[in-house]
N, C-alpha and C positions, 0 to 999 in steps of 0.2 A: 373216553377211553374205550378201545377196541378190545374184545375179550379174545384171546389167543386160542386156536382150536387144539384139542388135545393131539398129541404126537403119535400115540398108539392107543390100543383099546383099553390097555390096563390103566394107562393115564384117564382115560375118558372115565371108566368106571369108578376111579378112585374120586374123582372130581364130582362126579353124580353122587356117590355115597356121602361124600361131606357134605354136599349142599342138603341131601336128605336127612342127615343125621344132625345137622345144625338146625333145621326145622323142627324135628323132634325134640332136641334138647332144650330148645326155646320154650316149647310148651311144658317141658319136664320142669325145668328151672323156674319157671313163672309159677306153676302150680305149686312146687315144693316152697317158694317165697311165700305165697299167700297163704299155705298151710302154717308155716312157721311163724308169720306174723301175727296171725290172728290170735286173739286171746281165747277164743273158744273153739272149740272143734265144729260145732253145730251138730243137727241132727238130720236124720233121714225122713223126710216126711213129703208127703203128696197134698198140697193145699189147693190145687186146681188152680194156681194162677197162671197166667198167659206163657211166662216163660218156661213152665214145667211141659207144655206142649209144644212151643215154638223151638225151643234148642234141640229136643232129640228130632223134630222133624226136618230142622235144618241139617244137622249132621247126616241123616238119611239121604236128604236132597243132595247134600255136598258130595257124598259118596257116590251116588248114582250119577249127577251131573259131570262130574270130575271124570267118572269113567267112560260116559258118553261123549264127552269133548276130546277126551284124549285118544278114544278110537277113532273118533271122526279125524282127528289131526293124523294119526298114524295111517289110516285108509287112504290118505292121500301120497303116502311115502310110494315112489316109483323103483322098482327092482334094478332100474338101470342108473340109479343116482350113486354116487360114490359111498362108502361106508362112513366117512366123516360127515357128508350130508344126512345121511339117515340117521346118525348118532345125535346130530344137531337138533332134527326135528324130534327124535326121542326124548332127548333132554327137556326141550320145550314142552312136550306131551306130558311128561312125568311131573314137571313143577305144576302145571296145570292141574293134574289129576289131585296132587297131595296139598296144595295150597289152601283150598276150601276147607279141608279137613282139619289142618292145623288152625285156621281162622275161628272155626267153630270152637275148636278145643279151648283157644284162648278166651273166646267169648263165654264159655261155659265156667272156665275158671274165674272170669272175673264177676260174673253172675253170682257164683259161690260166695266170693270174697264180699259181696254186698248182702245177700240172703242168709249165710250160713246154711244152706240146704245142702247136704250131701249128695243129693241127685245130681247136682251140677258138677261136683267133683267127680262122681262116677262118671258122667258123660265126657268129662276131660280126658278121663283114664281111659275109656273107650275109645277116644279119637286117637290118643296115643298108642293104644293096641293095634287100630286100624293102619296108621302110619308104619309101625312096626312090621306087619304083615305086608306092606308095599316096599319095603327096602328093595333097592335095585341090585339084580344079579345079573350074570352073565346069561344064564338060562331063561330070564324073563325078558331080557334084551332081544335075544336069538327070536324067541318066540312071538314078539311084539312087532318086528320089521322084516321084510321080506330080505333074505339072504341069498346072494348068488354066489358061484364058484369063487370069484375074486374075493368076497367077503370073506369065505371059509378060512382062506389063508390067515388073514389077520385074528380070526376068532380062535384058531388053533395054536398060533404063536401070538399070544396077547401083547409080548413086548417088541413085536415087529412095528417098525415105524411106518406110518401111514405115508403114502406116495401122494405127492401134491399134484 
């Protein structure tokens, strides 16, 4: 099944926001489920187990690597491409940027369910906060992709249909 491209900028932003919020809500719902189904809340402790070093390092690495790959993808966007093409590339780069953070957050939540160490739950919440700061907006998209005068027309009037 082939994905239909967005018909205007407003539809694109709505679609990307839904994807982003779905990833955030997946992490949130999973974390809440684990908390509510556990018999005891657990404690915040630092026992120097390997996961206590690994998961925070993975989250930091996921943020930096996601940013690096996203910027690398976006650096190849040509100013002469159509706005739809640029937005398609931006969507891919954005998903690549946030997916590792969500994955590490889910991993931290699963680790919490096994260890009952609140450190891992805090890391999952931190991942959720990072995702919250990365919610796509018109301004973030405009600053990430090269905009030409033709693109400005669609960005000023976000409901103007894209030309094929």
